[in-house]
PDB file of N, CA, C and O in Angstrom:
ATOM      1  N   MET A   1       0.896  -1.203   0.056  1.00  0.00           N
ATOM      2  CA  MET A   1       0.049   0.007  -0.035  1.00  0.00           C
ATOM      3  C   MET A   1       0.844   1.227  -0.156  1.00  0.00           C
ATOM      4  O   MET A   1       1.940   1.219   0.406  1.00  0.00           O
ATOM      5  N   ILE A   2       0.494   2.244  -0.773  1.00  0.00           N
ATOM      6  CA  ILE A   2       1.267   3.354  -0.825  1.00  0.00           C
ATOM      7  C   ILE A   2       0.811   4.380   0.335  1.00  0.00           C
ATOM      8  O   ILE A   2      -0.376   4.668   0.483  1.00  0.00           O
ATOM      9  N   ASP A   3       1.755   4.870   1.083  1.00  0.00           N
ATOM     10  CA  ASP A   3       1.607   5.762   2.120  1.00  0.00           C
ATOM     11  C   ASP A   3       1.541   7.263   1.550  1.00  0.00           C
ATOM     12  O   ASP A   3       2.536   7.988   1.537  1.00  0.00           O
ATOM     13  N   VAL A   4       0.409   7.625   1.130  1.00  0.00           N
ATOM     14  CA  VAL A   4       0.354   9.115   0.431  1.00  0.00           C
ATOM     15  C   VAL A   4       0.781  10.344   1.438  1.00  0.00           C
ATOM     16  O   VAL A   4       1.382  11.350   1.062  1.00  0.00           O
ATOM     17  N   GLU A   5       0.410  10.110   2.626  1.00  0.00           N
ATOM     18  CA  GLU A   5       0.775  11.258   3.652  1.00  0.00           C
ATOM     19  C   GLU A   5       2.295  11.737   3.593  1.00  0.00           C
ATOM     20  O   GLU A   5       2.658  12.879   3.876  1.00  0.00           O
ATOM     21  N   LYS A   6       3.104  10.733   3.198  1.00  0.00           N
ATOM     22  CA  LYS A   6       4.661  11.114   3.273  1.00  0.00           C
ATOM     23  C   LYS A   6       5.121  11.942   2.053  1.00  0.00           C
ATOM     24  O   LYS A   6       6.148  12.621   2.032  1.00  0.00           O
ATOM     25  N   PHE A   7       4.185  11.797   0.972  1.00  0.00           N
ATOM     26  CA  PHE A   7       4.646  12.497  -0.273  1.00  0.00           C
ATOM     27  C   PHE A   7       4.664  14.125   0.020  1.00  0.00           C
ATOM     28  O   PHE A   7       5.514  14.903  -0.414  1.00  0.00           O
ATOM     29  N   GLY A   8       3.631  14.434   0.781  1.00  0.00           N
ATOM     30  CA  GLY A   8       3.667  16.004   1.078  1.00  0.00           C
ATOM     31  C   GLY A   8       4.914  16.556   1.785  1.00  0.00           C
ATOM     32  O   GLY A   8       5.186  17.755   1.732  1.00  0.00           O
ATOM     33  N   GLU A   9       5.552  15.799   2.347  1.00  0.00           N
ATOM     34  CA  GLU A   9       6.757  16.167   3.188  1.00  0.00           C
ATOM     35  C   GLU A   9       7.982  15.947   2.397  1.00  0.00           C
ATOM     36  O   GLU A   9       9.048  16.415   2.797  1.00  0.00           O
ATOM     37  N   MET A  10       7.908  15.256   1.283  1.00  0.00           N
ATOM     38  CA  MET A  10       9.099  15.004   0.569  1.00  0.00           C
ATOM     39  C   MET A  10       9.455  16.132  -0.507  1.00  0.00           C
ATOM     40  O   MET A  10       8.618  16.774  -1.142  1.00  0.00           O
ATOM     41  N   SER A  11      10.691  16.246  -0.590  1.00  0.00           N
ATOM     42  CA  SER A  11      11.210  17.244  -1.546  1.00  0.00           C
ATOM     43  C   SER A  11      11.201  16.568  -3.077  1.00  0.00           C
ATOM     44  O   SER A  11      11.189  15.361  -3.316  1.00  0.00           O
ATOM     45  N   PRO A  12      11.210  17.528  -3.936  1.00  0.00           N
ATOM     46  CA  PRO A  12      11.185  16.862  -5.264  1.00  0.00           C
ATOM     47  C   PRO A  12      12.055  15.740  -5.676  1.00  0.00           C
ATOM     48  O   PRO A  12      11.745  14.746  -6.333  1.00  0.00           O
ATOM     49  N   GLU A  13      13.529  16.168  -5.030  1.00  0.00           N
ATOM     50  CA  GLU A  13      14.441  15.098  -5.154  1.00  0.00           C
ATOM     51  C   GLU A  13      14.225  13.749  -4.569  1.00  0.00           C
ATOM     52  O   GLU A  13      14.549  12.691  -5.109  1.00  0.00           O
ATOM     53  N   GLN A  14      13.564  13.905  -3.252  1.00  0.00           N
ATOM     54  CA  GLN A  14      13.228  12.661  -2.576  1.00  0.00           C
ATOM     55  C   GLN A  14      12.214  11.880  -3.275  1.00  0.00           C
ATOM     56  O   GLN A  14      12.215  10.651  -3.223  1.00  0.00           O
ATOM     57  N   LEU A  15      11.320  12.574  -3.951  1.00  0.00           N
ATOM     58  CA  LEU A  15      10.285  11.812  -4.679  1.00  0.00           C
ATOM     59  C   LEU A  15      10.799  11.317  -5.728  1.00  0.00           C
ATOM     60  O   LEU A  15      10.433  10.176  -6.009  1.00  0.00           O
ATOM     61  N   GLU A  16      11.564  11.834  -6.423  1.00  0.00           N
ATOM     62  CA  GLU A  16      12.221  11.377  -7.550  1.00  0.00           C
ATOM     63  C   GLU A  16      13.072   9.914  -7.347  1.00  0.00           C
ATOM     64  O   GLU A  16      12.998   8.877  -8.007  1.00  0.00           O
ATOM     65  N   LYS A  17      13.845  10.230  -6.256  1.00  0.00           N
ATOM     66  CA  LYS A  17      14.522   8.967  -5.711  1.00  0.00           C
ATOM     67  C   LYS A  17      13.502   7.790  -5.391  1.00  0.00           C
ATOM     68  O   LYS A  17      13.671   6.657  -5.842  1.00  0.00           O
ATOM     69  N   TRP A  18      12.406   8.150  -4.562  1.00  0.00           N
ATOM     70  CA  TRP A  18      11.542   7.002  -4.238  1.00  0.00           C
ATOM     71  C   TRP A  18      10.872   6.315  -5.463  1.00  0.00           C
ATOM     72  O   TRP A  18      10.648   5.104  -5.484  1.00  0.00           O
ATOM     73  N   ALA A  19      10.547   7.209  -6.540  1.00  0.00           N
ATOM     74  CA  ALA A  19      10.098   6.819  -7.895  1.00  0.00           C
ATOM     75  C   ALA A  19      11.010   5.682  -8.435  1.00  0.00           C
ATOM     76  O   ALA A  19      10.597   4.569  -8.758  1.00  0.00           O
ATOM     77  N   ARG A  20      12.240   6.080  -8.489  1.00  0.00           N
ATOM     78  CA  ARG A  20      13.147   5.141  -8.987  1.00  0.00           C
ATOM     79  C   ARG A  20      13.392   3.942  -8.217  1.00  0.00           C
ATOM     80  O   ARG A  20      13.770   2.892  -8.738  1.00  0.00           O
ATOM     81  N   GLU A  21      13.192   4.084  -7.048  1.00  0.00           N
ATOM     82  CA  GLU A  21      13.217   2.811  -6.185  1.00  0.00           C
ATOM     83  C   GLU A  21      12.046   1.985  -6.091  1.00  0.00           C
ATOM     84  O   GLU A  21      12.164   0.823  -5.703  1.00  0.00           O
ATOM     85  N   ASN A  22      10.835   2.502  -6.432  1.00  0.00           N
ATOM     86  CA  ASN A  22       9.666   1.987  -6.366  1.00  0.00           C
ATOM     87  C   ASN A  22       8.884   2.016  -7.679  1.00  0.00           C
ATOM     88  O   ASN A  22       7.706   2.367  -7.609  1.00  0.00           O
ATOM     89  N   PRO A  23       9.348   1.723  -8.748  1.00  0.00           N
ATOM     90  CA  PRO A  23       8.795   1.970 -10.090  1.00  0.00           C
ATOM     91  C   PRO A  23       7.181   1.514 -10.205  1.00  0.00           C
ATOM     92  O   PRO A  23       6.328   2.202 -10.765  1.00  0.00           O
ATOM     93  N   ASP A  24       6.951   0.309  -9.610  1.00  0.00           N
ATOM     94  CA  ASP A  24       5.502  -0.260  -9.706  1.00  0.00           C
ATOM     95  C   ASP A  24       4.685   0.688  -8.927  1.00  0.00           C
ATOM     96  O   ASP A  24       3.694   1.178  -9.468  1.00  0.00           O
ATOM     97  N   ASP A  25       5.025   1.033  -7.584  1.00  0.00           N
ATOM     98  CA  ASP A  25       4.172   2.058  -6.804  1.00  0.00           C
ATOM     99  C   ASP A  25       4.032   3.420  -7.503  1.00  0.00           C
ATOM    100  O   ASP A  25       2.985   4.065  -7.549  1.00  0.00           O
ATOM    101  N   ALA A  26       5.326   3.819  -8.094  1.00  0.00           N
ATOM    102  CA  ALA A  26       5.078   5.220  -8.680  1.00  0.00           C
ATOM    103  C   ALA A  26       4.183   5.114  -9.851  1.00  0.00           C
ATOM    104  O   ALA A  26       3.538   6.132 -10.101  1.00  0.00           O
ATOM    105  N   GLU A  27       4.011   4.084 -10.623  1.00  0.00           N
ATOM    106  CA  GLU A  27       3.257   4.082 -11.790  1.00  0.00           C
ATOM    107  C   GLU A  27       1.753   4.015 -11.119  1.00  0.00           C
ATOM    108  O   GLU A  27       0.883   4.719 -11.632  1.00  0.00           O
ATOM    109  N   LYS A  28       1.441   3.238 -10.054  1.00  0.00           N
ATOM    110  CA  LYS A  28       0.208   3.264  -9.532  1.00  0.00           C
ATOM    111  C   LYS A  28      -0.169   4.685  -9.206  1.00  0.00           C
ATOM    112  O   LYS A  28      -1.187   5.211  -9.656  1.00  0.00           O
ATOM    113  N   LEU A  29       0.683   5.284  -8.413  1.00  0.00           N
ATOM    114  CA  LEU A  29       0.455   6.587  -7.877  1.00  0.00           C
ATOM    115  C   LEU A  29       0.265   7.553  -9.108  1.00  0.00           C
ATOM    116  O   LEU A  29      -0.594   8.426  -8.989  1.00  0.00           O
ATOM    117  N   GLY A  30       0.880   7.489 -10.105  1.00  0.00           N
ATOM    118  CA  GLY A  30       0.843   8.231 -11.289  1.00  0.00           C
ATOM    119  C   GLY A  30      -0.568   8.065 -11.763  1.00  0.00           C
ATOM    120  O   GLY A  30      -1.273   9.063 -11.917  1.00  0.00           O
ATOM    121  N   ARG A  31      -1.040   6.804 -12.015  1.00  0.00           N
ATOM    122  CA  ARG A  31      -2.334   6.599 -12.525  1.00  0.00           C
ATOM    123  C   ARG A  31      -3.462   7.144 -11.596  1.00  0.00           C
ATOM    124  O   ARG A  31      -4.469   7.637 -12.104  1.00  0.00           O
ATOM    125  N   ILE A  32      -3.323   7.069 -10.342  1.00  0.00           N
ATOM    126  CA  ILE A  32      -4.313   7.621  -9.409  1.00  0.00           C
ATOM    127  C   ILE A  32      -4.439   9.124  -9.569  1.00  0.00           C
ATOM    128  O   ILE A  32      -5.520   9.709  -9.636  1.00  0.00           O
ATOM    129  N   MET A  33      -3.192   9.728  -9.629  1.00  0.00           N
ATOM    130  CA  MET A  33      -3.094  11.269  -9.861  1.00  0.00           C
ATOM    131  C   MET A  33      -3.716  11.697 -11.032  1.00  0.00           C
ATOM    132  O   MET A  33      -4.384  12.730 -11.036  1.00  0.00           O
ATOM    133  N   VAL A  34      -3.540  10.893 -12.197  1.00  0.00           N
ATOM    134  CA  VAL A  34      -4.350  11.385 -13.475  1.00  0.00           C
ATOM    135  C   VAL A  34      -5.726  11.060 -13.394  1.00  0.00           C
ATOM    136  O   VAL A  34      -6.535  11.755 -14.009  1.00  0.00           O
ATOM    137  N   ASN A  35      -6.143   9.969 -12.628  1.00  0.00           N
ATOM    138  CA  ASN A  35      -7.633   9.839 -12.664  1.00  0.00           C
ATOM    139  C   ASN A  35      -8.174  10.931 -11.804  1.00  0.00           C
ATOM    140  O   ASN A  35      -9.256  11.392 -12.165  1.00  0.00           O
ATOM    141  N   ILE A  36      -7.667  11.391 -10.820  1.00  0.00           N
ATOM    142  CA  ILE A  36      -8.189  12.433  -9.826  1.00  0.00           C
ATOM    143  C   ILE A  36      -8.080  13.697 -10.811  1.00  0.00           C
ATOM    144  O   ILE A  36      -9.088  14.393 -10.930  1.00  0.00           O
ATOM    145  N   LEU A  37      -7.052  13.999 -11.444  1.00  0.00           N
ATOM    146  CA  LEU A  37      -7.125  15.259 -12.303  1.00  0.00           C
ATOM    147  C   LEU A  37      -8.204  15.241 -13.412  1.00  0.00           C
ATOM    148  O   LEU A  37      -8.764  16.283 -13.751  1.00  0.00           O
ATOM    149  N   GLU A  38      -8.466  14.136 -13.931  1.00  0.00           N
ATOM    150  CA  GLU A  38      -9.539  13.875 -14.981  1.00  0.00           C
ATOM    151  C   GLU A  38     -10.871  14.089 -14.315  1.00  0.00           C
ATOM    152  O   GLU A  38     -11.798  14.621 -14.926  1.00  0.00           O
ATOM    153  N   LYS A  39     -10.966  13.727 -13.208  1.00  0.00           N
ATOM    154  CA  LYS A  39     -12.385  13.978 -12.447  1.00  0.00           C
ATOM    155  C   LYS A  39     -12.677  15.501 -12.082  1.00  0.00           C
ATOM    156  O   LYS A  39     -13.755  16.087 -12.180  1.00  0.00           O
ATOM    157  N   ILE A  40     -11.503  15.982 -11.654  1.00  0.00           N
ATOM    158  CA  ILE A  40     -11.564  17.494 -11.305  1.00  0.00           C
ATOM    159  C   ILE A  40     -11.858  18.025 -12.352  1.00  0.00           C
ATOM    160  O   ILE A  40     -12.883  18.706 -12.319  1.00  0.00           O
ATOM    161  N   SER A  41     -11.130  17.938 -13.627  1.00  0.00           N
ATOM    162  CA  SER A  41     -11.381  18.737 -14.776  1.00  0.00           C
ATOM    163  C   SER A  41     -12.624  18.601 -15.310  1.00  0.00           C
ATOM    164  O   SER A  41     -13.036  19.634 -15.839  1.00  0.00           O
ATOM    165  N   HIS A  42     -13.473  17.516 -15.353  1.00  0.00           N
ATOM    166  CA  HIS A  42     -14.771  17.019 -15.690  1.00  0.00           C
ATOM    167  C   HIS A  42     -15.623  17.893 -14.777  1.00  0.00           C
ATOM    168  O   HIS A  42     -16.500  18.587 -15.291  1.00  0.00           O
ATOM    169  N   LEU A  43     -15.420  17.911 -13.406  1.00  0.00           N
ATOM    170  CA  LEU A  43     -16.327  18.758 -12.665  1.00  0.00           C
ATOM    171  C   LEU A  43     -16.271  20.304 -13.086  1.00  0.00           C
ATOM    172  O   LEU A  43     -17.221  21.071 -13.242  1.00  0.00           O
ATOM    173  N   VAL A  44     -15.195  20.501 -13.196  1.00  0.00           N
ATOM    174  CA  VAL A  44     -14.971  22.017 -13.389  1.00  0.00           C
ATOM    175  C   VAL A  44     -15.590  22.576 -14.715  1.00  0.00           C
ATOM    176  O   VAL A  44     -16.202  23.641 -14.790  1.00  0.00           O
ATOM    177  N   PHE A  45     -15.364  21.764 -15.691  1.00  0.00           N
ATOM    178  CA  PHE A  45     -16.038  21.964 -17.182  1.00  0.00           C
ATOM    179  C   PHE A  45     -17.487  21.790 -17.119  1.00  0.00           C
ATOM    180  O   PHE A  45     -18.182  22.542 -17.803  1.00  0.00           O
ATOM    181  N   SER A  46     -18.036  20.896 -16.388  1.00  0.00           N
ATOM    182  CA  SER A  46     -19.295  20.633 -16.420  1.00  0.00           C
ATOM    183  C   SER A  46     -20.069  21.858 -15.669  1.00  0.00           C
ATOM    184  O   SER A  46     -21.205  22.187 -16.012  1.00  0.00           O
ATOM    185  N   ARG A  47     -19.355  22.508 -14.612  1.00  0.00           N
ATOM    186  CA  ARG A  47     -20.009  23.460 -13.966  1.00  0.00           C
ATOM    187  C   ARG A  47     -19.877  24.850 -15.081  1.00  0.00           C
ATOM    188  O   ARG A  47     -20.805  25.656 -15.152  1.00  0.00           O
ATOM    189  N   ILE A  48     -18.811  24.980 -15.789  1.00  0.00           N
ATOM    190  CA  ILE A  48     -18.738  26.203 -16.668  1.00  0.00           C
ATOM    191  C   ILE A  48     -19.774  26.140 -17.568  1.00  0.00           C
ATOM    192  O   ILE A  48     -20.403  27.153 -17.872  1.00  0.00           O
ATOM    193  N   ARG A  49     -20.089  24.753 -18.155  1.00  0.00           N
ATOM    194  CA  ARG A  49     -21.125  24.853 -19.048  1.00  0.00           C
ATOM    195  C   ARG A  49     -22.501  25.065 -18.678  1.00  0.00           C
ATOM    196  O   ARG A  49     -23.379  25.354 -19.491  1.00  0.00           O
ATOM    197  N   ALA A  50     -22.707  24.892 -17.223  1.00  0.00           N
ATOM    198  CA  ALA A  50     -24.061  25.010 -16.759  1.00  0.00           C
ATOM    199  C   ALA A  50     -24.479  26.395 -16.468  1.00  0.00           C
ATOM    200  O   ALA A  50     -25.619  26.624 -16.062  1.00  0.00           O
TER     201      ALA A  50
END
């Protein structure tokens, strides 16, 4: 399981190091982030059209 709370405390360099050391988890986290951004953009654009 990915501990998402620790990412807010990481520097960009630490996050990059973690991603290199944990490529599978980094890919999962990336997919989760993309999914969240897609949902947010859908909500924003649906409100703009309304």
